[in-house]
C-alpha positions in Angstrom: 27.1 -8.4 -1.4 27.7 -12.0 -2.8 25.9 -14.1 -5.5 23.3 -15.1 -2.8 21.8 -11.5 -2.3 18.4 -11.1 -2.6 16.7 -7.7 -3.7 12.9 -7.2 -4.2 10.8 -4.5 -5.8 7.4 -3.4 -4.1 4.4 -1.1 -4.7 2.1 0.3 -2.3 -1.4 1.8 -3.3 -3.0 4.2 -1.2 -6.8 4.2 -2.4 -9.0 7.1 -1.9 -12.9 7.0 -2.1 -15.0 10.5 -1.3 -12.1 11.8 0.6 -11.4 8.9 2.8 -8.6 6.2 2.5 -8.8 2.6 2.7 -6.9 1.1 5.7 -6.4 -2.7 5.7 -5.2 -4.8 8.8 -2.7 -7.2 7.6 -3.4 -11.1 8.5 -1.8 -12.3 11.8 -0.1 -15.0 9.9 1.7 -12.4 7.6 5.6 -12.9 7.9 6.0 -9.1 7.7 3.8 -6.3 9.7 1.6 -8.9 10.9 -1.8 -7.3 12.4 -0.6 -3.9 11.5 -2.8 -1.4 9.7 -1.7 -0.3 6.4 -2.9 2.4 4.2 -4.2 0.8 1.2 -2.3 -2.5 -0.2 1.0 -3.5 -0.7 2.8 -6.3 -2.8 5.8 -7.2 -4.9 6.4 -6.5 -8.5 6.4 -9.8 -10.6 8.9 -10.5 -13.2 8.0 -8.8 -16.5 5.3 -6.3 -14.8 5.8 -2.6 -14.6 5.1 -1.1 -11.3 1.6 0.3 -12.6 0.5 -3.2 -13.7 1.7 -4.6 -10.4 -0.2 -1.8 -8.5 -3.6 -2.4 -10.3 -3.0 -6.4 -10.0 -2.5 -6.3 -6.1 -5.4 -3.9 -5.6 -7.8 -6.2 -7.6 -6.1 -9.4 -5.6 -6.5 -8.0 -2.2 -9.8 -5.6 -2.5 -11.7 -6.7 -5.7 -11.6 -3.0 -6.4 -11.1 -1.4 -9.7 -9.2 1.8 -9.4 -7.6 4.5 -11.4 -4.1 5.3 -10.7 -3.4 9.0 -10.3 0.3 9.2 -9.8 3.1 8.0 -7.8 3.9 10.2 -4.9 6.9 8.5 -3.0 9.4 6.0 -2.8 10.5 3.8 -0.1 13.0 1.4 1.0 12.7 -1.6 3.7 13.8 -4.9 4.9 11.3 -7.5 4.5 10.5 -10.4 6.7 12.8 -12.7 9.1 14.9 -12.7 6.2 15.5 -9.2 6.0 15.3 -9.2 2.1 16.0 -5.6 0.9 13.1 -3.9 -1.0 12.5 -0.7 -2.9 9.3 0.5 -3.7 7.0 3.1 -5.2 3.9 4.5 -3.6 1.0 5.2 -5.9 -2.2 7.4 -5.0 -5.4 5.6 -6.6 -9.1 6.5 -6.7 -11.9 4.0 -6.7 -15.6 4.9 -7.5 -16.6 2.1 -5.2 -16.1 1.7 -1.4 -17.3 -1.9 -1.7 -14.2 -3.9 -0.6 -14.0 -7.6 -0.6 -10.6 -8.6 1.3 -8.6 -11.5 0.7 -8.4 -13.1 3.9 -4.9 -14.5 3.4 -3.6 -10.9 3.1 -6.0 -9.0 5.5 -8.3 -9.6 8.4 -10.2 -6.2 8.3 -10.6 -3.1 6.4 -12.1 0.5 7.2 -12.3 3.6 5.3 -11.1 6.7 7.3 -10.2 10.4 6.7 -6.5 10.8 6.4 -6.6 12.6 9.9 -8.5 9.4 11.1 -5.8 7.3 9.5 -3.0 9.2 11.3 -4.8 8.3 14.7 -5.0 4.6 13.7 -1.7 3.8 12.2 0.9 3.3 14.7 3.9 3.0 12.4 5.8 6.4 12.1 7.1 5.8 8.7 3.4 5.1 7.6 2.0 8.2 9.2 4.9 9.7 7.3 3.6 8.1 4.1 0.1 9.5 4.6 1.5 12.8 5.3 3.5 12.8 1.8 0.4 11.7 0.2 -1.5 14.8 1.8 1.4 17.1 0.7 1.5 15.7 -2.7 -2.1 15.7 -3.3 -2.2 19.4 -2.1 0.0 20.3 -5.0 -1.3 18.0 -7.7 -3.4 19.5 -10.5 -6.0 17.0 -11.7 
């Protein structure tokens, strides 16, 4: 790769409330994954942020929820947008005491809470279905 190579770091936050997970449909004007359902929220890590700080900021910006980060449960790699900028990321499991979501309409067009089994039926992307399965496996082994 030359000097003009771009590389990004991202977070994904799967948010759980009373056994259900938050699904958000990406806005149609997004340059990556437009109109697709995602489990929780995603976003880039900004300069000077830790992944945990980024995860909490993204959740607040996109949902207005206050969450507790439980643990990272997965890492991922993808190429974003038409520019195909390479990214690596960390997926976090978070919990929320509230299910009162206020979505940022620039990021998402709608949301719903679903059981993980329902989410596997709603989510169409195989890589994201795998992410939900990894979350379920991690959660089954995690000791609170």
